C-alpha positions as CSV (number, residue, x, y, z in Angstrom):
1,M,25.1,31.0,27.4
2,E,23.7,27.6,26.5
3,I,24.3,26.4,30.0
4,L,22.1,29.3,31.3
5,I,19.3,28.3,28.8
6,V,19.4,24.7,29.9
7,A,19.5,25.7,33.6
8,A,16.5,27.9,33.0
9,L,14.5,25.3,31.1
10,F,15.3,22.3,33.3
11,P,13.0,23.3,36.2
12,V,10.1,24.0,33.8
13,I,10.5,20.6,32.0
14,A,10.8,18.8,35.4
15,F,7.7,20.5,36.8
16,A,5.7,19.7,33.6
17,T,6.8,16.0,33.7
18,Y,6.0,15.8,37.5
19,S,2.6,17.3,37.0
20,N,1.7,14.9,34.1
21,L,2.8,11.8,36.0
22,N,1.1,12.9,39.2
23,S,-2.2,13.6,37.3
24,G,-1.9,10.2,35.6
25,I,-1.4,8.4,38.8
26,R,-4.4,10.1,40.5
27,I,-6.6,9.2,37.5
28,W,-5.4,5.6,37.6
29,E,-6.0,5.3,41.4
30,A,-9.6,6.7,40.9
31,M,-10.3,4.2,38.1
32,Q,-9.1,1.3,40.3
33,K,-11.6,2.0,43.1
34,E,-14.8,0.0,43.2
35,T,-18.0,1.9,43.3
36,P,-21.2,0.5,44.8
37,D,-23.2,0.9,41.6
38,E,-20.5,-0.8,39.6
39,T,-20.5,-3.8,42.0
40,A,-24.3,-4.0,41.9
41,A,-24.3,-3.8,38.1
42,I,-21.9,-6.7,37.8
43,F,-24.0,-8.7,40.3
44,Y,-27.2,-7.9,38.3
45,S,-25.6,-8.9,35.1
46,K,-24.6,-12.4,36.4
47,V,-28.0,-13.0,38.0
48,T,-30.2,-11.7,35.1
49,G,-29.1,-14.3,32.6
50,E,-29.5,-17.2,34.9
51,L,-32.9,-16.2,36.3
52,G,-34.0,-15.5,32.8
53,N,-33.0,-19.0,31.7
54,M,-34.7,-20.9,34.5
55,F,-37.2,-23.6,33.6
56,L,-39.4,-26.2,35.2
57,Y,-37.9,-29.6,35.7
58,T,-39.6,-32.1,38.0
59,P,-36.4,-33.4,39.7
60,I,-35.3,-29.8,40.4
61,P,-38.4,-28.0,41.7
62,F,-38.4,-24.2,42.0
63,N,-37.9,-23.6,45.7
64,A,-37.7,-20.3,47.5
65,E,-37.4,-18.8,50.9
66,K,-37.0,-15.2,52.1
67,D,-33.3,-15.2,51.5
68,S,-32.6,-18.1,49.0
69,I,-33.9,-19.3,45.7
70,T,-33.3,-22.7,44.0
71,F,-34.2,-23.5,40.4
72,A,-33.3,-25.5,37.3
73,A,-31.2,-23.7,34.7
74,P,-28.5,-24.2,32.1
75,I,-25.0,-24.5,33.6
76,Q,-21.5,-25.1,32.4
77,A,-20.9,-28.9,32.4
78,P,-17.7,-30.3,33.8
79,A,-15.0,-31.5,31.4
80,A,-15.7,-35.1,32.5
81,L,-19.3,-34.8,31.2
82,G,-18.3,-33.2,27.9
83,G,-17.5,-29.6,29.0
84,D,-20.3,-28.0,27.2
85,L,-23.5,-26.5,28.5
86,G,-25.7,-28.8,30.5
87,F,-28.4,-28.2,33.0
88,G,-28.5,-28.4,36.7
89,E,-29.6,-26.8,40.0
90,L,-28.7,-23.2,40.8
91,R,-29.2,-21.7,44.2
92,Y,-28.7,-18.1,45.3
93,Y,-28.6,-17.6,49.0
94,F,-27.6,-15.1,51.7
95,D,-25.2,-16.1,54.5
96,E,-25.9,-13.6,57.3
97,K,-22.8,-14.6,59.3
98,K,-20.4,-14.2,56.4
99,R,-22.4,-11.2,55.0
100,M,-22.3,-12.6,51.5
101,I,-24.6,-13.6,48.7
102,F,-23.5,-16.9,47.2
103,R,-24.2,-18.8,44.0
104,Q,-24.3,-22.6,44.4
105,E,-24.4,-24.9,41.4
106,R,-24.9,-28.6,41.1
107,N,-25.1,-30.5,37.8
108,V,-27.6,-33.3,37.4
109,S,-25.0,-36.0,38.2
110,D,-24.1,-34.3,41.5
111,L,-27.8,-33.8,42.2
112,F,-28.7,-37.5,41.9
113,K,-25.6,-38.6,43.8
114,E,-26.6,-36.0,46.5
115,K,-23.2,-34.3,46.4
116,P,-23.0,-30.8,47.6
117,G,-22.7,-28.1,45.0
118,R,-19.9,-25.7,44.4
119,A,-20.6,-22.4,46.1
120,R,-18.9,-19.1,45.3
121,P,-19.6,-15.6,46.6
122,L,-21.2,-13.2,44.2
123,L,-21.5,-10.2,46.5
124,T,-19.7,-9.3,49.8
125,E,-20.4,-6.9,52.6
126,V,-24.2,-7.5,52.4
127,S,-26.0,-6.6,55.6
128,S,-29.5,-7.7,54.5
129,F,-31.1,-9.7,51.6
130,K,-34.7,-10.4,50.9
131,I,-36.4,-12.0,47.9
132,S,-40.0,-11.4,46.8
133,F,-42.1,-13.0,44.0
134,F,-44.6,-11.6,41.6
135,T,-47.4,-14.0,40.7
136,K,-51.2,-14.3,40.5
137,D,-52.9,-14.6,43.9
138,P,-55.0,-17.8,43.8
139,L,-57.7,-16.3,46.0
140,D,-58.5,-13.0,44.3
141,K,-56.9,-13.8,40.9
142,K,-54.9,-10.5,40.9
143,Y,-51.2,-10.2,40.3
144,K,-49.2,-9.2,43.5
145,W,-45.8,-9.3,45.1
146,F,-45.5,-12.0,47.8
147,E,-42.8,-12.1,50.4
148,E,-43.1,-16.0,50.6
149,W,-43.4,-18.5,47.9
150,D,-45.8,-21.5,48.3
151,N,-43.2,-24.3,47.8
152,S,-45.9,-27.0,47.9
153,Q,-46.9,-26.2,44.4
154,G,-43.5,-26.6,42.8
155,K,-45.2,-26.8,39.4
156,K,-45.1,-23.1,38.5
157,L,-42.6,-20.3,38.3
158,P,-43.2,-16.7,39.3
159,I,-43.5,-14.0,36.7
160,A,-40.7,-12.0,38.3
161,V,-38.4,-12.1,41.3
162,R,-37.2,-9.1,43.2
163,F,-34.0,-8.9,45.2
164,N,-33.8,-6.3,47.9
165,F,-30.4,-5.9,49.6
166,E,-28.2,-3.5,51.4
167,A,-24.5,-3.7,50.6
168,S,-21.3,-1.7,51.5
169,V,-18.6,-1.1,48.9
170,A,-15.6,1.1,49.7
171,G,-17.2,2.3,52.9
172,I,-20.4,3.4,51.1
173,T,-23.6,1.6,52.2
174,K,-26.6,1.6,49.8
175,N,-30.0,-0.1,49.4
176,Y,-30.6,-1.9,46.2
177,S,-33.8,-3.3,44.6
178,K,-33.9,-5.1,41.3
179,V,-36.7,-7.0,39.5
180,F,-35.8,-9.9,37.3
181,R,-38.3,-11.1,34.8
182,I,-38.8,-14.8,34.4
183,P,-39.8,-15.6,30.8
184,A,-40.9,-19.2,31.7
185,G,-43.1,-17.8,34.6
186,E,-46.8,-18.5,34.6
187,T,-48.8,-16.7,32.0
């Protein structure tokens, strides 16, 4: 009699165990997939702090083009220089051939020795990238977005910087646009 009860309950218990494990594996796989919005949010988080901390420093002028931006900001100092926060040159740029947005950093020592900075990719599978700048137009004294930055001035920062890009994550292509406020920008 007991053998019949065990024989009858075994398939029910096996099916319940299989169902629970199968559901758990599907949930785990879904959680491991990258989503475009998640990737963009991580990128925004990294960039927001550094653009927000930019400052004017004569040896590292603010320089910008349609697909790159260079500025002075706090950076992590190498262990040989104390290993704490220091300052240096940060550059965000788009490499069209590699389809990536990179972050390049040079500390002041590397800058004056004219050594190349360390570059690392921040965002991959990017098909286009454009930067625009919000500042006061010197001609009509109104605030506007500009596609190009007048690098000859070098003595001021924009009020905000906007990144427009198109990126693909997990086969999904989306357009993104994000405005980053620059607290040290002109007032």
